[in-house]
N, C-alpha and C positions, 0 to 999 in steps of 0.2 A: 794505146789501148792494151791493157794487160790480158794475157790469155786466161780464159775461163771455160770450163766444160760443166754443163748442168744437164740434168735429165729429169723427166717425169716418168715415174714408174707406173705404167698402166697395168695394175695387177688385178687378178681375180681372187677375192677372199673366200675362204671356206667358213661358212656361217658358224660363229661361236667357237671355233677351234684355234685357240691362241697358239698352241704348240706347233700345229701344222703350218699356221700362217707365219710364224717366226722362221721356220725352215724355208718357206717359200720366199720370204723377204731376204733371207741370206742369199738365196739363189739370185735374186734381182741385184743385190749389192755386189755379188761376185762378178756378174756380167757387166755391171756398171764400172767396176774397178778395171776390168779388162779394156774398157773403152776410155779409161782415163778420167771418168766422171769425178768431179769434186763434191758436188751437191746433188743428192738424189731425193726427190720428193714423192711420197706415196699418197694415195687417195684418202679421203675422209674415212676415219674409222677402219683403216686398212687391216689392222691386226685382228679384228673381230668380225669384219663385215658390218654393214649398216643395219645392225640388229637392235632396234630400240627396245624390244621386249627382253633382251638379254643384258642390256647395258648395266643395270644395277648389280647383277650377279657377276659380270665380267670385269667391272671397273677395278682399277688398281691405283695405288699411290705411285707417283711417277718413278720413284727410286726402288720399286719392288724388285726382288731378286729374280723374278721370272723373266725380266727383260735383260738381265746381265749378259746372257749369251749373245744377244743381238748388239748390245753396246760393245762387247769385246770384239765382235766380228767387224763392226764399223771401224774400230781402231786398227784391227789386223789388216783389213784390205785398203784402208786409207780413204774411205768415202764417208762424208757427213750425210746422214740419212734423217729425213723427217718422216716419222711414222704416225699413223692415226690410231688412237686408243681411247676408250672411255676411262676417265681418271677421276679420282677424288684427291683433293689436296691434303686431306687427313682421313682417317678411317671412318669418321662419322659425318663428313661434309658432303654436300650434294654432288651428284655425278655431272661431270663436264665432258664436252667433246674436246679431247686433247690432241695436239700435234706435238710430239716429243722429238727433240733434236738430239740425235746421237752423234756426238762430235768425234772427230778423229783423234782428239787428245783425251778421250775418255769422259769428257764433260757431258752433262745432260741439261738441255734447255727445255723449258715448258711454255707452250702456247695453248690457250684455251679459247674456243670459239666464242666470240662476243655476241653475235647476232643469230638467234635460232630461227630455223625455218618453221612456219606454222605446223603444229603437230609435235614438234620435238620437245615442247615444254612438258609433255607427259612423262618423259624419261630423263630430261636433262635440265640443268640450270644454265643461264648465260654465264660465260666466262669473262675474263678480263684481258684477253690478248696476251702479249708477251713482248720481250725485247727483240730488236733486230739482230741479225747475225752478220758477222764479218767473214767474208770469203775473200781473202787477200785484200785488195784495194776496194772491193765491192761491198755494198751494204744490202742485205736481203731482209725484206719484210714478209711475214707469213700471213696467210688467211686460210680459213676453213669455210668452204662452200658459201652459205648465205652471207657471210661477212662481206663478200665482194658485191653483193646486191645493194649495199649501202655506199654511195659515192664518197661519203665522208671517210670510210675506212681506207680506201685507196689514196684519198687526198692526204690523210694523216701519215700514211706510209711515205708518200713523196716528201712531206714536210720533215720526216725523220731522215731524209737523205737517201731513200732506197733507190738502188740501181736495178733491183729485181724484186718483183712482187710475185710470190710463189704461193699458189693455192692448191690444197688437196680438196677434191670435190666429189660429189655424186650428182651427175647431171644426166637426165633422161633425154630422149630424142626431142620431146616437145619443148624442153627448156634450152636445148643446145644453141639454137640460132640467137635468141635474145641474150643468153648468158655470154656467149663468145663475142658478141657485138660489144657488150659492156667491157669485157676484158681487153679486147683489142683497142677500144677507146681509151681505157686507162693508160695503156702503153704510150700512145701518141700524146695524150693530154698531159701526162706527167713525165714524159721522157724517161721511162723505165721499162726494162724488159719485163714480160709477164709470162709466167709458167702456170699451166693448168694440168694437174694430174687427176684424171678421171678413172673410175673403176673400169676394169676390163670386161666385166660381165654382170649378170644379175646379182643383186644383193639386197637383202631385207625386203624382198617383194617388189623391188624396183628394177626395171630393165635399164641399165646404164647405156648411154650412147657411145661410150668409149671416146675415140677421136681426141685424145689428149693432145695438147698443143703448146707451143712456145712462140711468142711474138717478140720482135725486137723493139727498141725504144722509140721507133718511128711508127709502130703499129703494123709493120709488115710481118707476114707469117714466116717464121724460120722453118718450122716442121710441125706436122700433125700426123697422128696415127690415122690409118685409112679406115678404121672401124673399131670393133671390139677385139678382145684377145689380150694375151700377156705380151706386152711390148714395152720397150724403152723408147722414149722420144728424146733424142739427144741434141743439144745445141752447143756448138763449139765457137768460141770467139777468139780471133787472133787479130793481127794488125790489119788484115784485109776485111774484117767484119765477121758476121755470123754465118755459119754453115750448119745445116740440119741433117739428121740421120735417124732412121727407124731401125731398131734392132729387136729381133724376135727373142723371147726368153722361153726356153724349153726346160723341162725338168732335167736335172743332172743325170 
């Protein structure tokens, strides 16, 4: 079993403030690098907050220059980061809920949310998903929130050979128990680790439950945040299996 260190970034977004959120994401990436994290996954729409009313105004094309400092930072600290952003694939195309993969080699991967939550259609169009990621010998499949509410989505990830199913989400207290039951079930049903990165505080008028978590491929819990707040949920795999850790992230 090859070593692997992954983490969920339970971050609190500043509504609509892309510049401030980029700085805050860099802080998370810096702390993750200090912990040896190879893959860091942020919540749904982490760079803007879950602000449906601002999405059309804030949406960018994935290769926009505004994200270059974050891409450069990922390469500098050696952490592949998956960040949430409203995107347009061209200047005049519909707004999608994007998860952008900032690679340590300077590459940019694009995932777009396939299954919208009821009400999201007023601001977003359904996306088309994206390719799996290679992390050493491991294959990572991405999801954004309501994607995982469709069992076919996780099943497709398993069919693609995923060793890790990584979801950036916004889950409230009412949804937490049923949603985490689903995610834990996917881990054991498909023999793949599952990571859930939830918002660390209120966003877009919703109170996030926090409690980001990572499960091993047998469905056992590796680590979970105790509540809300700016935290890293880290999972380390070595020859002896998985170990979990919670790391507080404070302003520099």
